[in-house]
PyMOL commands that place a pseudoatom at each C-alpha (Angstrom):
pseudoatom trace, name=CA, resn=UNK, resi=1, chain=A, elem=C, hetatm=0, pos=[11.134, 31.966, -1.861]
pseudoatom trace, name=CA, resn=UNK, resi=2, chain=A, elem=C, hetatm=0, pos=[9.059, 28.964, -0.767]
pseudoatom trace, name=CA, resn=UNK, resi=3, chain=A, elem=C, hetatm=0, pos=[5.372, 28.611, -1.616]
pseudoatom trace, name=CA, resn=UNK, resi=4, chain=A, elem=C, hetatm=0, pos=[4.522, 29.208, 2.059]
pseudoatom trace, name=CA, resn=UNK, resi=5, chain=A, elem=C, hetatm=0, pos=[6.090, 32.687, 1.876]
pseudoatom trace, name=CA, resn=UNK, resi=6, chain=A, elem=C, hetatm=0, pos=[3.920, 33.754, -1.080]
pseudoatom trace, name=CA, resn=UNK, resi=7, chain=A, elem=C, hetatm=0, pos=[0.870, 35.668, 0.187]
pseudoatom trace, name=CA, resn=UNK, resi=8, chain=A, elem=C, hetatm=0, pos=[-2.532, 34.264, -0.787]
pseudoatom trace, name=CA, resn=UNK, resi=9, chain=A, elem=C, hetatm=0, pos=[-3.312, 37.228, -3.031]
pseudoatom trace, name=CA, resn=UNK, resi=10, chain=A, elem=C, hetatm=0, pos=[-0.280, 36.462, -5.192]
pseudoatom trace, name=CA, resn=UNK, resi=11, chain=A, elem=C, hetatm=0, pos=[-0.504, 32.680, -4.932]
pseudoatom trace, name=CA, resn=UNK, resi=12, chain=A, elem=C, hetatm=0, pos=[-4.153, 31.950, -5.697]
pseudoatom trace, name=CA, resn=UNK, resi=13, chain=A, elem=C, hetatm=0, pos=[-5.737, 32.249, -9.114]
pseudoatom trace, name=CA, resn=UNK, resi=14, chain=A, elem=C, hetatm=0, pos=[-8.779, 34.524, -9.181]
pseudoatom trace, name=CA, resn=UNK, resi=15, chain=A, elem=C, hetatm=0, pos=[-11.126, 31.545, -9.450]
pseudoatom trace, name=CA, resn=UNK, resi=16, chain=A, elem=C, hetatm=0, pos=[-9.815, 30.103, -6.177]
pseudoatom trace, name=CA, resn=UNK, resi=17, chain=A, elem=C, hetatm=0, pos=[-10.531, 33.203, -4.088]
pseudoatom trace, name=CA, resn=UNK, resi=18, chain=A, elem=C, hetatm=0, pos=[-13.274, 33.069, -1.487]
pseudoatom trace, name=CA, resn=UNK, resi=19, chain=A, elem=C, hetatm=0, pos=[-15.888, 35.862, -1.638]
pseudoatom trace, name=CA, resn=UNK, resi=20, chain=A, elem=C, hetatm=0, pos=[-14.107, 37.579, 1.271]
pseudoatom trace, name=CA, resn=UNK, resi=21, chain=A, elem=C, hetatm=0, pos=[-10.715, 37.317, -0.428]
pseudoatom trace, name=CA, resn=UNK, resi=22, chain=A, elem=C, hetatm=0, pos=[-12.231, 38.635, -3.671]
pseudoatom trace, name=CA, resn=UNK, resi=23, chain=A, elem=C, hetatm=0, pos=[-13.475, 41.743, -1.877]
pseudoatom trace, name=CA, resn=UNK, resi=24, chain=A, elem=C, hetatm=0, pos=[-10.132, 42.242, -0.105]
pseudoatom trace, name=CA, resn=UNK, resi=25, chain=A, elem=C, hetatm=0, pos=[-8.360, 42.201, -3.459]
pseudoatom trace, name=CA, resn=UNK, resi=26, chain=A, elem=C, hetatm=0, pos=[-10.009, 45.505, -4.400]
pseudoatom trace, name=CA, resn=UNK, resi=27, chain=A, elem=C, hetatm=0, pos=[-7.632, 48.368, -3.559]
pseudoatom trace, name=CA, resn=UNK, resi=28, chain=A, elem=C, hetatm=0, pos=[-10.476, 50.892, -3.233]
pseudoatom trace, name=CA, resn=UNK, resi=29, chain=A, elem=C, hetatm=0, pos=[-9.055, 53.329, -5.796]
pseudoatom trace, name=CA, resn=UNK, resi=30, chain=A, elem=C, hetatm=0, pos=[-12.424, 54.060, -7.446]
pseudoatom trace, name=CA, resn=UNK, resi=31, chain=A, elem=C, hetatm=0, pos=[-11.059, 54.107, -11.002]
pseudoatom trace, name=CA, resn=UNK, resi=32, chain=A, elem=C, hetatm=0, pos=[-13.471, 51.399, -12.134]
pseudoatom trace, name=CA, resn=UNK, resi=33, chain=A, elem=C, hetatm=0, pos=[-16.344, 53.597, -10.910]
pseudoatom trace, name=CA, resn=UNK, resi=34, chain=A, elem=C, hetatm=0, pos=[-15.539, 56.327, -13.429]
pseudoatom trace, name=CA, resn=UNK, resi=35, chain=A, elem=C, hetatm=0, pos=[-17.663, 56.571, -16.546]
pseudoatom trace, name=CA, resn=UNK, resi=36, chain=A, elem=C, hetatm=0, pos=[-15.992, 55.474, -19.744]
pseudoatom trace, name=CA, resn=UNK, resi=37, chain=A, elem=C, hetatm=0, pos=[-16.868, 56.233, -23.335]
pseudoatom trace, name=CA, resn=UNK, resi=38, chain=A, elem=C, hetatm=0, pos=[-16.549, 53.793, -26.209]
pseudoatom trace, name=CA, resn=UNK, resi=39, chain=A, elem=C, hetatm=0, pos=[-16.204, 55.161, -29.751]
pseudoatom trace, name=CA, resn=UNK, resi=40, chain=A, elem=C, hetatm=0, pos=[-18.866, 53.434, -31.874]
pseudoatom trace, name=CA, resn=UNK, resi=41, chain=A, elem=C, hetatm=0, pos=[-16.717, 53.647, -35.001]
pseudoatom trace, name=CA, resn=UNK, resi=42, chain=A, elem=C, hetatm=0, pos=[-13.384, 52.238, -33.884]
pseudoatom trace, name=CA, resn=UNK, resi=43, chain=A, elem=C, hetatm=0, pos=[-14.209, 50.826, -30.430]
pseudoatom trace, name=CA, resn=UNK, resi=44, chain=A, elem=C, hetatm=0, pos=[-11.570, 52.938, -28.701]
pseudoatom trace, name=CA, resn=UNK, resi=45, chain=A, elem=C, hetatm=0, pos=[-12.008, 53.616, -25.021]
pseudoatom trace, name=CA, resn=UNK, resi=46, chain=A, elem=C, hetatm=0, pos=[-11.879, 56.964, -23.238]
pseudoatom trace, name=CA, resn=UNK, resi=47, chain=A, elem=C, hetatm=0, pos=[-11.917, 57.434, -19.476]
pseudoatom trace, name=CA, resn=UNK, resi=48, chain=A, elem=C, hetatm=0, pos=[-13.722, 60.350, -17.900]
pseudoatom trace, name=CA, resn=UNK, resi=49, chain=A, elem=C, hetatm=0, pos=[-13.336, 62.001, -14.506]
pseudoatom trace, name=CA, resn=UNK, resi=50, chain=A, elem=C, hetatm=0, pos=[-17.070, 61.577, -13.926]
pseudoatom trace, name=CA, resn=UNK, resi=51, chain=A, elem=C, hetatm=0, pos=[-17.840, 59.227, -11.058]
pseudoatom trace, name=CA, resn=UNK, resi=52, chain=A, elem=C, hetatm=0, pos=[-20.824, 56.938, -10.680]
pseudoatom trace, name=CA, resn=UNK, resi=53, chain=A, elem=C, hetatm=0, pos=[-23.581, 58.571, -8.662]
pseudoatom trace, name=CA, resn=UNK, resi=54, chain=A, elem=C, hetatm=0, pos=[-23.095, 56.011, -5.880]
pseudoatom trace, name=CA, resn=UNK, resi=55, chain=A, elem=C, hetatm=0, pos=[-19.384, 56.736, -5.379]
pseudoatom trace, name=CA, resn=UNK, resi=56, chain=A, elem=C, hetatm=0, pos=[-18.760, 58.772, -2.241]
pseudoatom trace, name=CA, resn=UNK, resi=57, chain=A, elem=C, hetatm=0, pos=[-16.192, 61.423, -3.198]
pseudoatom trace, name=CA, resn=UNK, resi=58, chain=A, elem=C, hetatm=0, pos=[-14.637, 61.480, 0.285]
pseudoatom trace, name=CA, resn=UNK, resi=59, chain=A, elem=C, hetatm=0, pos=[-14.381, 57.798, 1.170]
pseudoatom trace, name=CA, resn=UNK, resi=60, chain=A, elem=C, hetatm=0, pos=[-14.143, 56.559, -2.435]
pseudoatom trace, name=CA, resn=UNK, resi=61, chain=A, elem=C, hetatm=0, pos=[-16.544, 53.779, -1.513]
pseudoatom trace, name=CA, resn=UNK, resi=62, chain=A, elem=C, hetatm=0, pos=[-19.897, 52.843, -2.963]
pseudoatom trace, name=CA, resn=UNK, resi=63, chain=A, elem=C, hetatm=0, pos=[-22.744, 54.363, -0.964]
pseudoatom trace, name=CA, resn=UNK, resi=64, chain=A, elem=C, hetatm=0, pos=[-24.912, 51.270, -1.535]
pseudoatom trace, name=CA, resn=UNK, resi=65, chain=A, elem=C, hetatm=0, pos=[-22.526, 48.455, -2.428]
pseudoatom trace, name=CA, resn=UNK, resi=66, chain=A, elem=C, hetatm=0, pos=[-24.984, 45.654, -1.611]
pseudoatom trace, name=CA, resn=UNK, resi=67, chain=A, elem=C, hetatm=0, pos=[-27.650, 47.044, -3.971]
pseudoatom trace, name=CA, resn=UNK, resi=68, chain=A, elem=C, hetatm=0, pos=[-25.436, 48.770, -6.536]
pseudoatom trace, name=CA, resn=UNK, resi=69, chain=A, elem=C, hetatm=0, pos=[-26.509, 46.545, -9.432]
pseudoatom trace, name=CA, resn=UNK, resi=70, chain=A, elem=C, hetatm=0, pos=[-30.184, 47.243, -8.791]
pseudoatom trace, name=CA, resn=UNK, resi=71, chain=A, elem=C, hetatm=0, pos=[-29.625, 50.983, -8.402]
pseudoatom trace, name=CA, resn=UNK, resi=72, chain=A, elem=C, hetatm=0, pos=[-27.172, 51.341, -11.299]
pseudoatom trace, name=CA, resn=UNK, resi=73, chain=A, elem=C, hetatm=0, pos=[-28.157, 48.751, -13.921]
pseudoatom trace, name=CA, resn=UNK, resi=74, chain=A, elem=C, hetatm=0, pos=[-24.963, 49.169, -15.965]
pseudoatom trace, name=CA, resn=UNK, resi=75, chain=A, elem=C, hetatm=0, pos=[-22.712, 48.589, -12.935]
pseudoatom trace, name=CA, resn=UNK, resi=76, chain=A, elem=C, hetatm=0, pos=[-20.619, 45.585, -13.921]
pseudoatom trace, name=CA, resn=UNK, resi=77, chain=A, elem=C, hetatm=0, pos=[-20.304, 42.658, -11.535]
pseudoatom trace, name=CA, resn=UNK, resi=78, chain=A, elem=C, hetatm=0, pos=[-16.646, 41.670, -11.647]
pseudoatom trace, name=CA, resn=UNK, resi=79, chain=A, elem=C, hetatm=0, pos=[-15.917, 37.987, -11.992]
pseudoatom trace, name=CA, resn=UNK, resi=80, chain=A, elem=C, hetatm=0, pos=[-12.679, 36.298, -13.061]
pseudoatom trace, name=CA, resn=UNK, resi=81, chain=A, elem=C, hetatm=0, pos=[-14.061, 35.962, -16.607]
pseudoatom trace, name=CA, resn=UNK, resi=82, chain=A, elem=C, hetatm=0, pos=[-15.173, 39.602, -16.775]
pseudoatom trace, name=CA, resn=UNK, resi=83, chain=A, elem=C, hetatm=0, pos=[-11.782, 40.740, -15.461]
pseudoatom trace, name=CA, resn=UNK, resi=84, chain=A, elem=C, hetatm=0, pos=[-9.950, 38.761, -18.143]
pseudoatom trace, name=CA, resn=UNK, resi=85, chain=A, elem=C, hetatm=0, pos=[-12.140, 40.166, -20.931]
pseudoatom trace, name=CA, resn=UNK, resi=86, chain=A, elem=C, hetatm=0, pos=[-12.530, 43.791, -19.771]
pseudoatom trace, name=CA, resn=UNK, resi=87, chain=A, elem=C, hetatm=0, pos=[-10.300, 46.315, -21.504]
pseudoatom trace, name=CA, resn=UNK, resi=88, chain=A, elem=C, hetatm=0, pos=[-11.751, 49.124, -19.384]
pseudoatom trace, name=CA, resn=UNK, resi=89, chain=A, elem=C, hetatm=0, pos=[-10.207, 48.119, -16.064]
pseudoatom trace, name=CA, resn=UNK, resi=90, chain=A, elem=C, hetatm=0, pos=[-7.339, 50.483, -15.246]
pseudoatom trace, name=CA, resn=UNK, resi=91, chain=A, elem=C, hetatm=0, pos=[-3.808, 49.074, -15.485]
pseudoatom trace, name=CA, resn=UNK, resi=92, chain=A, elem=C, hetatm=0, pos=[-3.396, 49.523, -11.716]
pseudoatom trace, name=CA, resn=UNK, resi=93, chain=A, elem=C, hetatm=0, pos=[-6.426, 47.336, -10.902]
pseudoatom trace, name=CA, resn=UNK, resi=94, chain=A, elem=C, hetatm=0, pos=[-5.514, 44.438, -8.600]
pseudoatom trace, name=CA, resn=UNK, resi=95, chain=A, elem=C, hetatm=0, pos=[-7.981, 42.135, -10.357]
pseudoatom trace, name=CA, resn=UNK, resi=96, chain=A, elem=C, hetatm=0, pos=[-6.407, 42.932, -13.711]
pseudoatom trace, name=CA, resn=UNK, resi=97, chain=A, elem=C, hetatm=0, pos=[-2.871, 42.578, -12.348]
pseudoatom trace, name=CA, resn=UNK, resi=98, chain=A, elem=C, hetatm=0, pos=[-3.638, 39.177, -10.842]
pseudoatom trace, name=CA, resn=UNK, resi=99, chain=A, elem=C, hetatm=0, pos=[-5.410, 38.024, -14.032]
pseudoatom trace, name=CA, resn=UNK, resi=100, chain=A, elem=C, hetatm=0, pos=[-2.208, 38.940, -15.887]
pseudoatom trace, name=CA, resn=UNK, resi=101, chain=A, elem=C, hetatm=0, pos=[-0.137, 36.925, -13.392]
pseudoatom trace, name=CA, resn=UNK, resi=102, chain=A, elem=C, hetatm=0, pos=[1.452, 40.023, -11.841]
pseudoatom trace, name=CA, resn=UNK, resi=103, chain=A, elem=C, hetatm=0, pos=[2.065, 40.621, -8.140]
pseudoatom trace, name=CA, resn=UNK, resi=104, chain=A, elem=C, hetatm=0, pos=[0.297, 43.353, -6.234]
pseudoatom trace, name=CA, resn=UNK, resi=105, chain=A, elem=C, hetatm=0, pos=[2.282, 46.607, -6.029]
pseudoatom trace, name=CA, resn=UNK, resi=106, chain=A, elem=C, hetatm=0, pos=[3.762, 48.093, -2.844]
pseudoatom trace, name=CA, resn=UNK, resi=107, chain=A, elem=C, hetatm=0, pos=[0.888, 50.554, -2.391]
pseudoatom trace, name=CA, resn=UNK, resi=108, chain=A, elem=C, hetatm=0, pos=[-1.901, 47.963, -2.395]
pseudoatom trace, name=CA, resn=UNK, resi=109, chain=A, elem=C, hetatm=0, pos=[-3.438, 47.816, 1.121]
pseudoatom trace, name=CA, resn=UNK, resi=110, chain=A, elem=C, hetatm=0, pos=[-2.870, 44.052, 1.332]
pseudoatom trace, name=CA, resn=UNK, resi=111, chain=A, elem=C, hetatm=0, pos=[0.857, 44.643, 0.791]
pseudoatom trace, name=CA, resn=UNK, resi=112, chain=A, elem=C, hetatm=0, pos=[1.320, 47.949, 2.620]
pseudoatom trace, name=CA, resn=UNK, resi=113, chain=A, elem=C, hetatm=0, pos=[-1.134, 47.270, 5.445]
pseudoatom trace, name=CA, resn=UNK, resi=114, chain=A, elem=C, hetatm=0, pos=[-2.392, 50.830, 4.991]
pseudoatom trace, name=CA, resn=UNK, resi=115, chain=A, elem=C, hetatm=0, pos=[-5.477, 51.792, 2.918]
pseudoatom trace, name=CA, resn=UNK, resi=116, chain=A, elem=C, hetatm=0, pos=[-4.087, 55.347, 2.626]
pseudoatom trace, name=CA, resn=UNK, resi=117, chain=A, elem=C, hetatm=0, pos=[-1.129, 54.092, 0.568]
pseudoatom trace, name=CA, resn=UNK, resi=118, chain=A, elem=C, hetatm=0, pos=[-3.453, 54.015, -2.472]
pseudoatom trace, name=CA, resn=UNK, resi=119, chain=A, elem=C, hetatm=0, pos=[-3.978, 57.758, -2.067]
pseudoatom trace, name=CA, resn=UNK, resi=120, chain=A, elem=C, hetatm=0, pos=[-0.273, 58.490, -1.414]
pseudoatom trace, name=CA, resn=UNK, resi=121, chain=A, elem=C, hetatm=0, pos=[0.698, 56.570, -4.562]
pseudoatom trace, name=CA, resn=UNK, resi=122, chain=A, elem=C, hetatm=0, pos=[-1.685, 58.703, -6.641]
pseudoatom trace, name=CA, resn=UNK, resi=123, chain=A, elem=C, hetatm=0, pos=[-3.830, 55.745, -7.641]
pseudoatom trace, name=CA, resn=UNK, resi=124, chain=A, elem=C, hetatm=0, pos=[-7.020, 56.829, -5.865]
pseudoatom trace, name=CA, resn=UNK, resi=125, chain=A, elem=C, hetatm=0, pos=[-9.564, 59.045, -7.621]
pseudoatom trace, name=CA, resn=UNK, resi=126, chain=A, elem=C, hetatm=0, pos=[-9.964, 61.102, -4.415]
pseudoatom trace, name=CA, resn=UNK, resi=127, chain=A, elem=C, hetatm=0, pos=[-9.924, 64.803, -5.210]
pseudoatom trace, name=CA, resn=UNK, resi=128, chain=A, elem=C, hetatm=0, pos=[-9.939, 64.225, -8.976]
pseudoatom trace, name=CA, resn=UNK, resi=129, chain=A, elem=C, hetatm=0, pos=[-13.540, 63.397, -9.808]
pseudoatom trace, name=CA, resn=UNK, resi=130, chain=A, elem=C, hetatm=0, pos=[-16.646, 65.168, -11.023]
pseudoatom trace, name=CA, resn=UNK, resi=131, chain=A, elem=C, hetatm=0, pos=[-19.878, 63.950, -9.445]
pseudoatom trace, name=CA, resn=UNK, resi=132, chain=A, elem=C, hetatm=0, pos=[-22.275, 62.491, -12.006]
pseudoatom trace, name=CA, resn=UNK, resi=133, chain=A, elem=C, hetatm=0, pos=[-25.022, 64.962, -11.075]
pseudoatom trace, name=CA, resn=UNK, resi=134, chain=A, elem=C, hetatm=0, pos=[-22.701, 67.903, -11.867]
pseudoatom trace, name=CA, resn=UNK, resi=135, chain=A, elem=C, hetatm=0, pos=[-21.494, 66.652, -15.249]
pseudoatom trace, name=CA, resn=UNK, resi=136, chain=A, elem=C, hetatm=0, pos=[-23.621, 67.752, -18.162]
pseudoatom trace, name=CA, resn=UNK, resi=137, chain=A, elem=C, hetatm=0, pos=[-21.831, 65.883, -20.949]
pseudoatom trace, name=CA, resn=UNK, resi=138, chain=A, elem=C, hetatm=0, pos=[-19.388, 63.047, -20.332]
pseudoatom trace, name=CA, resn=UNK, resi=139, chain=A, elem=C, hetatm=0, pos=[-17.434, 64.109, -23.419]
pseudoatom trace, name=CA, resn=UNK, resi=140, chain=A, elem=C, hetatm=0, pos=[-16.497, 67.330, -21.609]
pseudoatom trace, name=CA, resn=UNK, resi=141, chain=A, elem=C, hetatm=0, pos=[-14.681, 65.365, -18.896]
pseudoatom trace, name=CA, resn=UNK, resi=142, chain=A, elem=C, hetatm=0, pos=[-12.463, 62.965, -20.859]
pseudoatom trace, name=CA, resn=UNK, resi=143, chain=A, elem=C, hetatm=0, pos=[-9.120, 62.411, -19.094]
pseudoatom trace, name=CA, resn=UNK, resi=144, chain=A, elem=C, hetatm=0, pos=[-6.176, 60.082, -19.619]
pseudoatom trace, name=CA, resn=UNK, resi=145, chain=A, elem=C, hetatm=0, pos=[-4.949, 59.562, -16.035]
pseudoatom trace, name=CA, resn=UNK, resi=146, chain=A, elem=C, hetatm=0, pos=[-7.264, 56.661, -15.069]
pseudoatom trace, name=CA, resn=UNK, resi=147, chain=A, elem=C, hetatm=0, pos=[-5.690, 54.575, -17.819]
pseudoatom trace, name=CA, resn=UNK, resi=148, chain=A, elem=C, hetatm=0, pos=[-2.134, 55.232, -16.648]
pseudoatom trace, name=CA, resn=UNK, resi=149, chain=A, elem=C, hetatm=0, pos=[0.145, 54.296, -13.777]
pseudoatom trace, name=CA, resn=UNK, resi=150, chain=A, elem=C, hetatm=0, pos=[0.899, 57.352, -11.614]
pseudoatom trace, name=CA, resn=UNK, resi=151, chain=A, elem=C, hetatm=0, pos=[4.620, 58.084, -11.252]
pseudoatom trace, name=CA, resn=UNK, resi=152, chain=A, elem=C, hetatm=0, pos=[4.513, 57.561, -7.484]
pseudoatom trace, name=CA, resn=UNK, resi=153, chain=A, elem=C, hetatm=0, pos=[2.842, 54.170, -7.961]
pseudoatom trace, name=CA, resn=UNK, resi=154, chain=A, elem=C, hetatm=0, pos=[5.642, 53.025, -10.277]
pseudoatom trace, name=CA, resn=UNK, resi=155, chain=A, elem=C, hetatm=0, pos=[8.317, 53.478, -7.636]
pseudoatom trace, name=CA, resn=UNK, resi=156, chain=A, elem=C, hetatm=0, pos=[9.606, 50.460, -5.829]
pseudoatom trace, name=CA, resn=UNK, resi=157, chain=A, elem=C, hetatm=0, pos=[8.556, 50.018, -2.232]
pseudoatom trace, name=CA, resn=UNK, resi=158, chain=A, elem=C, hetatm=0, pos=[11.901, 51.174, -0.839]
pseudoatom trace, name=CA, resn=UNK, resi=159, chain=A, elem=C, hetatm=0, pos=[12.056, 54.266, -3.043]
pseudoatom trace, name=CA, resn=UNK, resi=160, chain=A, elem=C, hetatm=0, pos=[8.458, 55.092, -2.161]
pseudoatom trace, name=CA, resn=UNK, resi=161, chain=A, elem=C, hetatm=0, pos=[9.229, 54.941, 1.566]
pseudoatom trace, name=CA, resn=UNK, resi=162, chain=A, elem=C, hetatm=0, pos=[12.138, 57.352, 1.141]
pseudoatom trace, name=CA, resn=UNK, resi=163, chain=A, elem=C, hetatm=0, pos=[9.951, 59.802, -0.814]
pseudoatom trace, name=CA, resn=UNK, resi=164, chain=A, elem=C, hetatm=0, pos=[7.161, 59.540, 1.769]
pseudoatom trace, name=CA, resn=UNK, resi=165, chain=A, elem=C, hetatm=0, pos=[9.625, 60.123, 4.639]
pseudoatom trace, name=CA, resn=UNK, resi=166, chain=A, elem=C, hetatm=0, pos=[11.015, 63.190, 2.860]
pseudoatom trace, name=CA, resn=UNK, resi=167, chain=A, elem=C, hetatm=0, pos=[7.505, 64.564, 2.339]
pseudoatom trace, name=CA, resn=UNK, resi=168, chain=A, elem=C, hetatm=0, pos=[6.587, 63.908, 5.973]
pseudoatom trace, name=CA, resn=UNK, resi=169, chain=A, elem=C, hetatm=0, pos=[9.729, 65.595, 7.282]
pseudoatom trace, name=CA, resn=UNK, resi=170, chain=A, elem=C, hetatm=0, pos=[9.225, 68.670, 5.093]
pseudoatom trace, name=CA, resn=UNK, resi=171, chain=A, elem=C, hetatm=0, pos=[5.733, 69.312, 6.461]
for i in range(1, 171): cmd.bond("trace and resi %d" % i, "trace and resi %d" % (i + 1))
show_as sticks, trace
zoom trace
């Protein structure tokens, strides 16, 4: 494959992305918007199903993206350096994958051309979250799935298309 055939999102290092390209790299899964807990004794990380108060549970988009850092002071601004140092980004995160030198998976909207592929692959948090205002204690909502690759997301592109066609024809 020649360099010209490699898409920009796989060819460019994170530092070389324009602000627009940086934003396009986000797959919109919402996993980074889930609260995480860090054990003070051993530093281990636990994901929760509790979403940031600004995450819209239907669209899985921030309700106030432009002012999110002012409204939620502990909202982390992702930069190439933060991405490389953060152990809390899910393994499916496009920023993390690119920082590790890996290509984007078949279900990423830049690859598939379809934002709904993130939902079909089981990567999106849609339908799996607890709104922050409804969660009394974060410890009561610890889950493992945000730190794992969903089975459907692990499939190759061709296998995923076959599975999706079978599902569509059985409906």
